[in-house]
N, C-alpha and C positions, 0 to 999 in steps of 0.2 A: 562522464558520468549524464544522465540523462532524466532530468526528472520531470514529470508528466506537467504540461501546463494545459490550459483551455484550448490552445490554439493548436493542439498537437493531437492527431489523429489516432484513436484506440478505440477498439471495435468490440463487439458485444461476442465474449467468448473467446477473450484474449487471456492468456494467465501474465499475473503482474507480479510485482513483491513488491512488500510496504513493509514500515518497521511500525511495529504495535507495542502501545505501552498497556500493560495490565492494568484495570482500570480499579483492580482493587488491591494494587500493589504498584505505587506510581514507580516506583524506582529497580523495576522490571522489564525492559524491552527488548523485544525481539522481532527477527525478520519471520512474514509470515505470507505465504504466497493467496493470493486475494484471485478473484475470478471477475472482468468487468462483462457485468451483465446490464441487460434493462432495468430499469428500476421499476419495478410491480405498484406502484402507486403513480407514476409520472414514465409509461414506455416511451416519451422519447428520450427521456436522460435516461445517462448512463450511469449506475452507479457499481459500486465493492460488494463482492459480497465475499463475508469473513465471517468466521464463526456464527454459522448458521443468519446472520444480520447481513442488512441490506446498508452501505453508508453511502450518501451522496458522492459523485466522483466529481469535486473542486479544487482548485487551485491548492486549497488547504493543506491537504494529503497529499504528501511526497511521494509520488508512485513511480516505480524503478524498473525498467522492461527486462533486465538483469535480475539472477538471484549476487552474480557479481556486483552488480553496480548496488546493491541494497546493502552489502557486505563492508565496501569501501563508506559510504555514508552511515553508515552504525559505525565504523572503525574512527570516521572522522567525526563525529557529534559524541559519541560519547570516549574514545580515546583507549583503544586496545578492539581486540576483536574474541575475547571472551563471549561469546555471542550465548545467549539462554535460548535456546531451541526444545 
């Protein structure tokens, strides 16, 4: 399972997967598809575009290249595969 790190090459236009916690209900997390894009405020930097919002692409966000990798990480972290879609 590969998690994004700053040394890894991701390019604008790639689709990745993240485990996203609902900001209104912290005990709900799900796997979401996100796009890697150029940050509109800092075009030389990459960002994740998720739910109509840009998030800085940093090592603090676990980014998975495949949905299967994200599902495995979810199961490992949250214990089980009952994903909230």
